[in-house]
MARLUMTOR-125689 format. One line per 5 residues: number of its first residue (from 1); their letters; for each residue x, y negated, z negated of C-alpha. Coordinates in pm, 1 decimal, always signed. Each point is the difference from the previous one (the first is absolute). Layout:
BEGIN
NUM) A) X:Y:Z | ...
***
This chain:
BEGIN
1) XXXXX) +6160.6:-1933.3:+1938.3 | -80.3:-353.5:-108.0 | -347.3:-142.9:+25.1 | -295.6:-114.3:-198.7 | -84.2:+199.0:-309.8
6) XXXXX) -176.6:-59.2:-328.7 | +97.0:+28.9:-365.0 | -184.7:+18.8:-331.4 | -20.9:-338.5:-169.9 | -218.0:+64.7:-302.3
11) XXXXX) -195.4:+265.6:-189.4 | -290.7:-117.9:-217.1 | -223.3:+190.9:-238.6 | -310.4:-140.2:-167.2 | -311.3:+101.1:-189.5
16) XXXXX) -312.9:-147.8:-154.6 | +135.9:-54.4:-352.4 | +376.4:+2.3:+40.7 | +270.3:-250.5:+88.8 | +94.9:+31.4:+368.4
21) XXXXX) +353.3:+128.1:+56.0 | +221.7:-35.7:+305.0 | +352.2:+81.5:+117.0 | +170.0:-193.9:+278.4 | +253.3:+166.3:+230.0
26) XXXXX) +253.8:-147.5:+239.0 | +92.7:+115.1:+349.1 | +309.0:+202.4:-83.8 | +95.8:+211.4:-299.1 | -235.9:-6.7:-298.2
31) XXXXX) +77.5:+192.1:-318.7 | -264.4:+47.8:-266.9 | +169.4:+125.5:-315.4 | -64.7:+46.8:-368.3 | -91.0:+265.5:-254.4
36) XXXXX) -251.7:+273.2:+63.6 | -368.9:-71.5:-55.4 | +15.3:-361.3:+120.0 | -194.4:+55.5:+324.5 | +273.3:+38.3:+262.4
41) XXXXX) -158.1:+310.7:+148.5 | -343.1:-166.3:-14.1 | +140.7:-281.1:+210.5 | +135.9:+235.2:+266.9 | -318.2:+207.6:-2.7
46) XXXXX) -195.1:-320.5:+69.9 | +200.8:-37.4:+322.4 | -76.9:+362.1:+93.6 | -368.3:-60.9:-84.5 | -15.7:-304.7:+227.7
51) XXXXX) +154.2:+199.3:+283.3 | -298.0:+237.5:-10.7 | +81.9:+256.4:-271.8 | -298.1:+189.0:-141.0 | +130.9:+19.2:-358.7
56) XXXXX) -58.4:-305.2:-220.0 | +316.0:-166.1:-140.3 | -138.1:-25.2:-353.0 | -317.8:+48.8:-199.3 | -249.8:-285.6:-28.1
61) XXXXX) -128.1:+145.5:-323.9 | +349.1:+12.6:-147.9 | +130.0:-335.8:+121.4 | -302.2:-223.3:+64.1 | +131.6:-79.0:+351.0
66) XXXXX) -213.9:+106.0:+298.5 | +125.0:-200.6:+300.7 | +329.5:+13.7:+193.1 | +108.7:-260.4:+253.7 | +304.1:+6.0:+224.9
71) XXXXX) +124.8:-300.1:+195.7 | +242.2:+42.2:+289.4 | +181.1:-242.5:+227.4 | +144.1:+54.1:+344.5 | +341.5:-128.8:+97.0
76) XXXXX) -167.6:-236.5:+247.6 | -216.0:-168.8:-265.3 | -332.9:+188.3:+5.7 | -158.5:+134.6:-316.5 | -252.4:+265.2:-98.8
81) XXXXX) -168.0:+52.2:-335.6 | -180.8:+325.8:-76.6 | -213.2:+82.6:-305.8 | -127.9:+338.9:-110.1 | -198.3:+91.5:-308.2
86) XXXXX) +4.2:+305.1:-224.8 | -351.9:+136.2:-43.5 | -172.7:+280.1:-185.8 | -56.8:+313.6:+209.6 | -170.5:+333.4:-56.8
91) XXXXX) +320.9:+154.4:-134.8 | +143.4:-303.6:-174.5 | +164.3:-318.5:+120.4 | +92.0:-35.8:+365.7 | +108.3:-260.2:+249.5
96) XXXXX) -276.7:-193.2:+172.6 | -64.9:+105.4:+358.3 | +6.9:-361.5:+119.8 | +288.1:-250.6:-3.4 | -46.0:-376.9:+28.0
101) XXXXX) +248.2:-159.1:+241.3 | +94.1:-366.4:+44.9 | +233.7:-29.4:+298.3 | +171.5:-260.2:+218.2 | +135.0:+268.3:+237.0
106) XXXXX) -128.5:-34.4:+356.9 | -84.7:+369.0:+35.5 | -166.5:+34.9:-342.0 | -326.5:-173.7:-84.1 | -95.8:-82.8:-357.7
111) XXXXX) -282.8:+204.5:-149.1 | -84.6:+322.9:-178.5 | +144.5:+321.9:+143.0 | -91.2:+359.8:-80.8 | +283.4:+241.9:-71.5
116) XXXXX) -155.4:+266.0:+221.1 | -239.6:+8.2:+291.3 | -15.9:-112.5:+359.8 | +120.9:-322.7:+152.4 | +227.5:-244.5:-180.2
121) XXXXX) +66.3:+165.6:-335.2 | +246.4:-111.1:-264.0 | +247.9:+258.4:+128.6 | -25.1:-146.9:+350.3 | +89.9:-351.6:-112.3
126) XXXXX) +294.4:+131.6:-205.3 | +139.1:+152.8:+320.6 | -48.4:-331.8:+176.2 | +243.7:-154.2:-246.6 | +259.1:+228.9:+161.0
131) XXXXX) -107.7:-97.6:+351.6 | -196.2:+322.9:+60.1 | -323.3:-128.9:+150.7 | -144.9:+316.8:+154.7 | -88.8:+327.0:-168.0
136) XXXXX) +276.8:+255.0:+48.7 | -13.3:+377.3:-25.7 | +311.4:+178.5:-122.6 | +82.0:+366.3:+60.9 | -45.1:+146.9:-346.7
141) XXXXX) +22.9:+378.8:+14.1 | +185.3:+281.5:+168.5 | -299.0:+67.3:+227.7 | +25.5:-355.6:+139.7 | -317.5:-120.5:-173.5
146) XXXXX) +1.2:-369.8:-87.2 | -87.6:-234.6:-285.6 | -90.5:-367.2:+6.6 | +292.7:-220.0:-98.3 | -64.9:-201.0:-316.1
151) XXXXX) +229.0:-192.8:-229.6 | -53.9:+275.2:-258.5 | +155.5:+240.1:+253.5 | +339.9:-155.1:-63.2 | -25.3:-214.5:-313.3
156) XXXXX) +211.7:+260.5:-183.2 | +289.8:-115.4:+224.3 | -5.9:-326.2:-193.7 | -140.0:+90.4:-341.0 | +166.8:+236.2:-246.9
161) XXXXX) -173.6:+23.9:-334.7 | +134.5:+145.2:-322.7 | -153.4:+340.6:+73.5 | +123.2:+48.7:+358.1 | +343.1:-149.2:-62.4
166) XXXXX) +119.3:+331.5:-147.5 | -175.3:+224.2:+255.2 | +226.8:+282.2:+120.4 | -129.1:+4.0:+359.8 | +42.7:-278.2:+253.4
171) XXXXX) -139.6:-342.7:-85.0 | -71.1:-55.2:+370.6 | -289.4:+245.3:-1.0 | -313.5:-95.3:-190.4 | -110.7:+251.1:-259.9
176) XXXXX) -349.3:-21.7:+151.0 | +116.8:+168.2:+324.2 | +60.8:+372.8:+24.2 | +272.1:-38.3:+266.7 | +244.6:-277.6:+99.7
181) XXXXX) -115.2:-54.1:+359.3 | -247.1:-281.0:-77.7 | +248.6:-200.9:-208.4 | +290.8:+41.8:+242.0 | -212.1:-88.1:+304.0
186) XXXXX) -122.3:-305.3:-189.2 | +364.0:-102.8:-61.9 | +72.5:+57.3:+367.3 | -298.7:-215.8:+97.0 | +121.7:-284.6:-224.7
191) XXXXX) +342.3:+23.7:+161.1 | -108.3:+28.1:+364.1 | -364.8:-106.4:+20.9 | -75.5:+333.1:+173.1 | -256.0:+255.0:-117.7
196) XXXXX) +124.3:+265.2:+248.2 | -354.9:+86.6:+105.4 | +137.2:+106.2:+338.5 | +167.5:+305.5:-153.0 | -324.9:+138.2:-143.5
201) XXXXX) -87.7:+316.3:+196.7 | -324.5:-6.6:+195.8 | -126.2:+288.5:-207.6 | +113.9:+122.1:-338.1 | -33.6:+361.8:-112.4
206) XXXXX) -314.0:-93.4:-185.4 | -147.2:-180.1:+297.9 | +81.0:+291.0:+236.0 | -175.8:+240.7:-232.3 | -295.2:-235.7:-26.5
211) XXXXX) -18.9:-20.1:+380.2 | -6.7:+378.8:+26.5 | -277.1:+22.3:-257.4 | -196.0:-274.2:+174.0 | +42.6:+174.7:+335.1
216) XXXXX) -124.7:+329.6:-140.6 | -291.2:-176.6:-164.2 | -100.6:-174.1:+322.1 | +20.9:+325.7:+193.5 | -218.0:+177.4:-251.9
221) XXXXX) -251.8:-281.5:-6.8 | -28.9:-22.8:+380.0 | -31.7:+375.5:+44.3 | -268.2:+14.4:-263.7 | -195.9:-287.4:+154.7
226) XXXXX) +31.4:+147.6:+350.5 | -128.4:+332.7:-129.5 | -293.0:-166.3:-174.3 | -91.0:-202.9:+307.4 | +25.0:+303.2:+228.0
231) XXXXX) -232.9:+195.6:-227.8 | -245.4:-286.5:-14.9 | +17.1:-46.8:+374.4 | -68.9:+370.0:+61.1 | -291.4:-9.3:-242.0
236) XXXXX) -165.3:-299.7:+164.2 | +61.5:+113.1:+357.3 | -161.4:+334.5:-74.0 | -311.2:-182.6:-120.8 | -0.3:-248.9:+288.5
241) XXXXX) +103.5:+155.4:+330.9 | +55.4:-309.7:+210.6 | +291.0:-226.7:+78.2 | +67.1:-360.5:-101.4 | -206.8:-142.0:+288.9
246) XXXXX) -297.1:+210.3:-103.2 | +43.8:-120.3:-357.1 | -22.0:-359.3:+118.3 | -315.4:+83.0:+193.3 | -147.8:+177.8:-301.6
251) XXXXX) +75.7:-299.9:-217.1 | -174.4:-227.6:+254.3 | -312.2:+215.2:+26.9 | -16.3:+46.5:-375.8 | +27.6:-374.4:-56.1
256) XXXXX) -285.4:-56.5:+244.8 | -210.6:+260.0:-181.7 | +78.7:-172.4:-330.6 | -101.3:-331.8:+154.3 | -333.1:+147.2:+116.5
261) XXXXX) -74.9:+154.4:-338.5 | +95.3:-319.3:-180.8 | -229.1:-192.3:+236.1 | -276.2:+247.3:-82.3 | +70.9:-44.8:-370.5
266) XXXXX) -13.1:-376.8:+45.9 | -339.8:+21.9:+175.9 | -130.0:+236.9:-268.1 | +113.6:-238.8:-270.3 | -170.4:-286.9:+183.7
271) XXXXX) -324.6:+199.5:+13.8 | +41.3:+90.2:-365.3 | +44.5:-365.6:-81.8 | -320.5:-88.2:+183.9 | -185.5:+282.6:-178.7
276) XXXXX) +122.0:-125.5:-334.1 | -126.3:-349.4:+79.6 | -340.0:+143.3:+105.8 | -12.0:+210.3:-316.4 | +65.0:-311.2:-201.6
281) XXXXX) -290.2:-176.7:+175.7 | -232.8:+299.7:-48.8 | +100.4:+26.4:-364.6 | -88.0:-365.2:-45.3 | -341.8:+50.8:+162.2
286) XXXXX) -63.1:+312.5:-205.1 | +79.0:-191.3:-314.5 | -253.5:-265.4:+97.1 | -261.3:+268.9:+87.5 | +51.6:+178.7:-333.2
291) XXXXX) -47.5:-326.9:-186.0 | -311.7:-89.2:+202.2 | -150.7:+344.2:-59.6 | +60.0:-33.4:-372.9 | -188.1:-330.4:+6.4
296) XXXXX) -289.0:+153.7:+203.2 | -30.6:+291.0:-241.4 | -0.7:-239.6:-295.9 | -270.4:-211.4:+169.9 | -207.1:+310.3:+78.3
301) XXXXX) +13.6:+97.7:-365.2 | -117.3:-348.7:-90.2 | -292.6:+28.3:+246.2 | -104.3:+335.0:-154.2 | +1.9:-155.7:-346.7
306) XXXXX) -208.7:-295.8:+121.9 | -258.9:+230.8:+157.9 | -31.6:+205.4:-318.8 | -46.3:-317.7:-204.4 | -269.4:-129.5:+236.9
311) XXXXX) -176.8:+335.4:-5.1 | +5.0:-4.7:-377.9 | -150.0:-351.1:-4.1 | -263.2:+98.5:+252.8 | -96.7:+310.0:-196.7
316) XXXXX) -41.1:-206.0:-316.1 | -209.1:-255.4:+180.1 | -232.1:+265.8:+132.6 | -48.3:+156.4:-340.5 | -62.0:-323.9:-183.8
321) XXXXX) -343.5:+22.3:-203.8 | -301.7:-171.7:+157.2 | -198.2:-70.1:-326.6 | +64.6:-259.7:-257.6 | +76.0:+240.6:-276.0
326) XXXXX) +289.4:-102.6:-216.9 | +330.4:+160.6:+79.6 | +288.3:+38.8:-238.8 | +364.0:-37.3:+83.3 | +172.0:+340.2:-10.8
331) XXXXX) +309.7:-158.7:-155.8 | -128.7:-240.1:-267.4 | -360.7:+122.2:-29.5 | -127.4:-353.1:+46.0 | -324.9:-56.6:+177.4
336) XXXXX) +28.4:-106.2:+361.3 | -290.0:-201.0:+120.4 | -118.9:+78.5:+346.3 | -58.8:-323.1:+183.3 | -342.3:-34.3:+149.0
341) XXXXX) +139.7:-77.1:+337.6 | +331.5:+159.2:+118.0 | +173.3:-3.9:+343.6 | +106.1:+341.1:+135.6 | +357.6:+39.9:+132.3
346) XXXXX) -56.7:+327.2:+183.4 | -7.8:-155.4:+342.4 | +315.6:-197.4:-50.4 | +185.2:+296.7:-151.6 | -98.7:+229.5:+284.8
351) XXXXX) +106.5:-264.9:+254.2 | +339.1:-37.7:-170.3 | +43.3:+377.9:-18.8 | -82.4:+37.1:+369.3 | +257.5:-266.7:+85.1
356) XXXXX) +267.9:+172.1:-208.4 | -76.6:+340.5:+155.8 | +44.3:-156.9:+342.2 | +337.0:-147.2:-97.7 | +103.2:+336.3:-148.8
361) XXXXX) -82.5:+168.7:+328.6 | +210.3:-250.8:+196.0 | +283.9:+47.6:-248.6 | -13.3:+375.5:+45.4 | +41.7:-43.9:+373.6
366) XXXXX) +299.1:-230.8:-64.0 | +153.4:+264.3:-226.0 | -52.5:+258.9:+267.7 | +172.7:-228.3:+254.1 | +297.7:-65.5:-230.3
371) XXXXX) +33.6:+372.7:-63.2 | +18.2:+59.1:+371.4 | +262.3:-277.2:+31.5 | +205.9:+150.3:-283.7 | -17.4:+345.3:+157.9
376) XXXXX) +108.7:-141.3:+332.3 | +293.4:-191.8:-153.3 | +108.0:+300.1:-205.6 | -2.8:+219.5:+308.1 | +205.5:-253.3:+193.7
381) XXXXX) +245.8:-26.1:-290.2 | +31.5:+375.5:-21.5 | +60.7:+26.2:+374.0 | +267.1:-275.2:-6.8 | +176.9:+153.5:-300.6
386) XXXXX) +5.6:+336.3:+165.8 | +130.9:-154.4:+320.8 | +273.2:-185.4:-192.6 | +92.1:+314.6:-194.3 | +27.1:+186.7:+330.4
391) XXXXX) +230.6:-272.1:+135.8 | +228.8:+0.1:-305.0 | -0.3:+378.9:-12.3 | +106.0:+14.9:+361.9 | +274.6:-253.6:-58.1
396) XXXXX) +137.0:+172.3:-310.4 | -46.0:+361.2:+111.6 | +53.9:-16.6:+374.2 | +144.4:-322.5:+139.9 | +238.3:-99.8:-284.1
401) XXXXX) +165.9:+343.4:-37.8 | +23.3:+26.1:+376.8 | +191.3:-329.6:+18.5 | +230.2:+112.1:-284.2 | +56.7:+331.0:+175.5
406) XXXXX) +82.6:-175.4:+327.3 | +238.7:-241.6:-172.1 | +171.6:+289.1:-170.1 | +33.7:+164.4:+338.2 | +156.8:-318.4:+140.1
411) XXXXX) +243.8:-4.7:-292.0 | +97.5:+354.8:+87.9 | +52.2:-96.7:+362.1 | +209.1:-301.2:-98.3 | +198.8:+204.0:-252.1
416) XXXXX) +79.8:+254.4:+269.7 | +128.0:-277.8:+225.9 | +203.9:-142.1:-289.8 | +146.2:+339.8:-76.1 | +95.3:+49.8:+364.0
421) XXXXX) +160.9:-343.2:+7.2 | +173.6:+79.7:-327.1 | +129.2:+323.0:+148.4 | +140.1:-191.9:+298.5 | +161.5:-250.6:-235.3
426) XXXXX) +148.1:+271.5:-219.1 | +125.0:+183.2:+307.3 | +189.0:-315.6:+94.8 | +127.3:-45.8:-354.8 | +106.9:+363.4:-15.3
431) XXXXX) +180.4:-34.9:+332.5 | +182.7:-312.8:-116.3 | +78.3:+162.9:-334.0 | +138.9:+309.3:+170.4 | +221.9:-220.1:+213.6
436) XXXXX) +120.5:-187.6:-308.7 | +43.0:+329.5:-179.6 | +226.9:+129.0:+276.3 | +207.1:-315.5:-24.4 | +24.3:+31.3:-377.9
441) XXXXX) +89.0:+370.2:+25.8 | +277.8:-92.5:+241.3 | +134.7:-268.9:-232.1 | +301.0:+85.2:-208.3 | -68.1:-98.9:-358.3
446) XXXXX) +352.6:-69.9:-114.2 | +36.7:-2.4:-373.1 | +153.2:-334.4:-102.4 | +320.0:+6.7:-192.6 | -27.2:-70.2:-369.0
451) XXXXX) +37.0:-372.0:-53.7 | +291.1:-119.4:-215.7 | +30.5:-373.1:-43.8 | +368.3:+8.0:-91.1 | +75.5:+130.8:+352.1
456) XXXXX) -100.4:-341.8:+133.7 | +261.7:-184.2:-203.3 | +292.4:-0.3:+238.6 | +349.1:+41.8:-141.3 | +81.9:-369.0:+36.2
461) XXXXX) -297.4:-111.8:-205.8 | +37.6:+267.6:-264.3 | +375.4:-59.5:-28.7 | -70.7:-368.0:-56.1 | -230.9:+86.7:-290.4
466) XXXXX) +253.0:+246.2:-142.7 | +291.9:-242.8:+34.4 | -190.5:-275.8:-179.7 | -74.7:+246.7:-277.6 | +361.9:+115.7:-34.0
471) XXXXX) +128.2:-357.1:-7.6 | -234.2:-92.0:-284.8 | +65.8:+319.3:-199.7 | +374.8:-58.4:+8.9 | -36.3:-373.4:-71.3
476) XXXXX) -210.9:+83.1:-306.8 | +288.0:+210.7:-143.2 | -169.3:+336.1:+8.7 | +243.5:+220.9:-197.3 | +269.3:+165.1:+213.3
481) XXXXX) -192.7:-64.2:+320.3 | +185.5:+127.7:+303.8 | -303.2:+47.3:+226.7 | -364.4:-110.1:+7.2 | -263.5:+45.6:+264.6
486) XXXXX) -371.1:+6.3:+72.3 | -69.3:+359.3:+98.4 | -214.8:+21.7:+309.5 | -112.2:+344.4:-109.3 | -133.8:-102.5:-344.3
491) XXXXX) -42.1:-371.1:+82.7 | +170.1:-68.6:-331.2 | +325.8:-91.3:-170.9 | +300.9:+230.5:-13.5 | +312.2:-116.1:-190.4
496) XXXXX) +319.8:+202.7:-1.7 | -194.4:+285.5:+156.9 | -248.6:+7.3:-289.1 | -364.5:-61.4:+79.7 | -182.6:-259.0:-208.6
501) XXXXX) -254.8:+253.3:-124.7 | +283.4:+174.7:-187.6 | +103.1:-317.9:-184.3 | -123.8:-113.8:-342.2 | -284.3:-249.8:-42.1
506) XXXXX) +226.0:-301.4:-45.6 | +196.1:+70.0:+316.6 | -320.9:+72.0:+193.1 | -138.7:-340.7:-100.2 | +326.0:-163.0:+108.1
511) XXXXX) +7.0:+176.8:+339.6 | -374.5:-52.3:+70.4 | +52.9:-372.4:-52.5 | +288.6:+1.8:+247.2 | -205.0:+200.5:+255.6
516) XXXXX) -281.1:-259.4:+3.0 | +246.8:-292.3:+0.3 | +166.5:+165.0:+302.3 | -334.3:+28.7:+182.5 | -72.5:-366.3:-79.2
521) XXXXX) +334.5:-104.2:+153.5 | -43.2:+221.8:+308.8 | -346.7:-144.5:+58.7 | +140.9:-350.4:-46.6 | +252.4:+63.1:+276.2
526) XXXXX) -199.5:+211.8:+245.4 | -373.4:+5.9:-73.3 | -268.7:-151.6:+218.3 | -233.7:-6.7:-302.8 | +120.9:-22.4:-358.7
531) XXXXX) -130.2:-89.0:-341.9 | +321.8:-164.4:-122.7 | -78.5:+81.0:-362.3 | +147.6:+257.2:-240.6 | -149.2:+63.9:-344.5
536) XXXXX) +181.4:+232.9:-242.2 | -85.4:+91.2:-359.1 | +300.1:+95.4:-220.0 | +271.4:+87.1:+255.2 | +260.6:+64.8:-273.3
541) XXXXX) -238.6:+194.6:-223.1 | +56.9:-166.2:-332.1 | -350.4:+92.5:-124.7 | +121.2:+260.1:-244.3 | -338.0:+47.7:-161.0
546) XXXXX) -165.9:+81.3:+332.0 | +246.4:+254.0:+136.3 | +166.9:+292.6:-163.9 | +340.1:+61.4:+159.8 | +353.8:+75.1:-105.8
551) XXXXX) +252.1:-275.5:-54.9 | +200.7:+138.6:+291.3 | -297.9:-56.9:+231.5 | -6.4:-374.2:-56.0 | +165.0:-239.9:+239.1
556) XXXXX) +334.7:-130.2:-121.6 | +41.7:-366.4:-94.6 | +211.0:-47.7:+311.6 | -275.6:+144.7:+220.0 | -258.8:-228.8:-160.7
561) XXXXX) +209.6:-311.7:+41.3 | +98.7:+88.9:+357.3 | -360.4:+73.1:+98.2 | -120.2:-341.9:-114.0 | +298.2:-176.5:+157.6
566) XXXXX) -67.6:+173.1:+330.7 | -372.0:-84.6:-5.0 | +72.4:-363.9:-86.5 | +258.7:-30.3:+276.3 | -180.2:+194.5:+273.5
571) XXXXX) -373.8:-58.6:-39.2 | +21.7:-214.0:+313.8 | -324.9:-119.1:+156.9 | -215.5:+198.4:-243.4 | -174.9:-41.1:-332.5
576) XXXXX) +107.2:+240.3:-275.5 | -191.2:+40.8:-327.0 | +156.7:+216.4:-270.0 | -134.1:+86.0:-343.4 | +257.8:+112.9:-256.8
581) XXXXX) +37.4:+14.1:-377.3 | +351.4:-135.3:-25.1 | +227.1:-185.6:+237.1 | +345.9:+145.9:+45.4 | +290.5:-207.0:-125.9
586) XXXXX) +271.0:-155.6:+213.8 | -244.6:-86.7:+281.5 | -62.0:-357.1:+114.4 | -377.6:-43.5:+35.1 | +12.9:-366.5:+99.2
591) XXXXX) -147.0:+72.5:+344.5 | -290.4:+199.6:-143.4 | -334.5:-113.2:-136.0 | +7.8:+143.1:-352.5 | -332.9:+54.0:-176.8
596) XXXXX) +48.4:+103.3:-360.1 | -259.1:+146.8:-236.8 | +136.8:-23.4:-353.6 | -262.5:+175.7:-216.5 | +74.2:-287.5:-237.3
601) XXXXX) -266.9:-258.5:-67.2 | +261.7:-250.5:-113.6 | +227.0:+32.6:+302.6 | -86.6:-29.9:+368.6 | -290.6:+182.5:+156.5
606) XXXXX) -133.9:+291.8:-202.1 | -128.9:+205.8:+294.6 | -199.9:+4.0:+318.8 | -349.2:-51.8:-145.5 | -25.0:-297.7:-234.4
611) XXXXX) -318.4:+110.4:-174.1 | +83.2:+367.3:-25.7 | +6.1:+120.2:-364.9 | +368.5:+12.9:-97.1 | -69.6:+301.8:-219.1
616) XXXX) -89.7:+207.5:+305.2 | +233.4:+150.2:+255.6 | +15.6:-206.8:+318.4 | +222.6:+238.8:+196.4
***
């Protein structure tokens, strides 16, 4: 089928301290040839890498190159350029998980895309290049389970490296899949645009078994819960012998009782608050009384001292000598002259002493009054403290626990109602489940037939593939070929009744190349979605140092020449890229884009990577 497609225009590699290298391809047949160790396989691995391969195409450490860029053009003039780096991972070098994309395609925006994840990943935009805009699921296994379609699901249809080119089993089935269903259903999807989701049974064997286990689990769970609820219900109803209406009434009366007690607690707390304020006032007055008494006592002590002093003075005055005899000082023994006329202080001292005794008497009465005041305040304080202690004791010992007890009782009432409601709900669930269970028991779980993808290739389609293959095998001068077909049973080549797996390595490489070229041509004619690219490494197996096989296993010169002539003449609306050591003689390559690596610094291009050390192997 004709239509828009894309082709590879250029592969670039670069690094921080190396000369950038690039190879330009044309839309048609491209042949990269030259001696071993010039980088041909590196070049093809770069293409695989840019189509999402996990393995790196070369070592950064060994080559100095760490970035690969691929540029592609569509046949209607759009272009896309994608760049991916090689980075250091935990287990060595690996491909970066993000690819930078610069696109002029309408359905692909420029930006950085992750290789894996949700949404628009790099794999999603690669599928859009083929016109696959929505995620598809392909039947992958015999039990009808599915896999997401990605370009890596079928890239092996279009890419045959030097390792897989000699594989004995079919090249149409990826080595990463344990069975061919996924690959064949992918081929069928590319041809028809159908994922055949309508043929997937409603339930697979695994799903039927899971349903049975789930059903048994639900039954066990419900029975257990019903038993637990019944036991709990019996326990509570034995303790509370009244129906739901009585429970509601009990809850109402209990709430009212709680309200009354809480009101009582509130009043008690209000009284306590008042008592505390009064205690604070009394404490303040007591403090003032204690201070005043201390002052009175100190003043009384002062009065007592004054009276004793006055009495001492008065006693001395009374005993003073009446004659004029000389008197000596008891301290210094000096003579004290007695004045002839001396005023007596007895009267004044006695008057002062009488005054002080009067004040001391008044002060004693004041002390007695303050003592009475202190006693009164202390008694009031003691009474208030006791009253407050009684209030708090009643709250903590009687009222508070009573409220907690009543609330706990309400919780029990409510829990009983909840359990009864839960029982009703579970009864309904159990009834519905039993009805569903009867329906399920009456269902006939038919075991689906084992899925085989090749059964969905009708004879017309498969015969077309086989006929294309036979035509090419005979045109490429396969020795003594009288019959060639693509076996539907093995999904592989059979020539002259001999299966490919029984051929030597050289013939296997030859036939695997023809198988993929056949698929490319069938997709060109019939496919709704196609890549339109074929990449083959060493189809005529001239890499003697890489493969150990007998001379009789190698393709004949006539086979080699015929294979290249056929590819050049029949590549059609596709791009073909071939890597080979030597070009066969007697073939006109004028219509091909020849890219030669010479391994000669004096002649032509040495190899793929300009800055790669010529002393090292470049593959």
